[in-house]
C-alpha positions, 0 to 999 in steps of 0.5 A: 601288337601284329608281328605279322611279315609279308613276305615273297609269295614261295613255297617250302622247300619241304612240303610244298606249303605256301608261304607268303608272310612270317610271324615273330614268336617275339614281340615287336622283332623286325622283319626278317633278314637274309640270314634269320632263321624260320621255321614251317608252320606246317611241317616245321623245317628249318628255313633260313631267308634268302637274299630276296627272302624267299627261303631255302632249307637249312643244312645240317650243322650249319647251326651251331648255336646251343641256344639258337637250337634249342630255341628252334626245336621248343618252335617245333614242339609249340607248332606240333602241339597246336597242330594236335591241338586242331579242330579236324 
């Protein structure tokens, strides 16, 4: 099952990587909606979808749910591990 969703093309506000899709880490997850959290696949910046489905950086303290924060940190670590394992 492909859980990738096409988005309006825009740049990561932290590193400038071109973003044009979002892929869920959970099978069967619906397309992103404004207010949903996402992580840059290159720099692991934590971002939030805007009304037009571009992204903005999450402000410090904006995410308070401990479970959500734990899941974000876990996803960031997984991305970094995958980057380290990628052949040069």
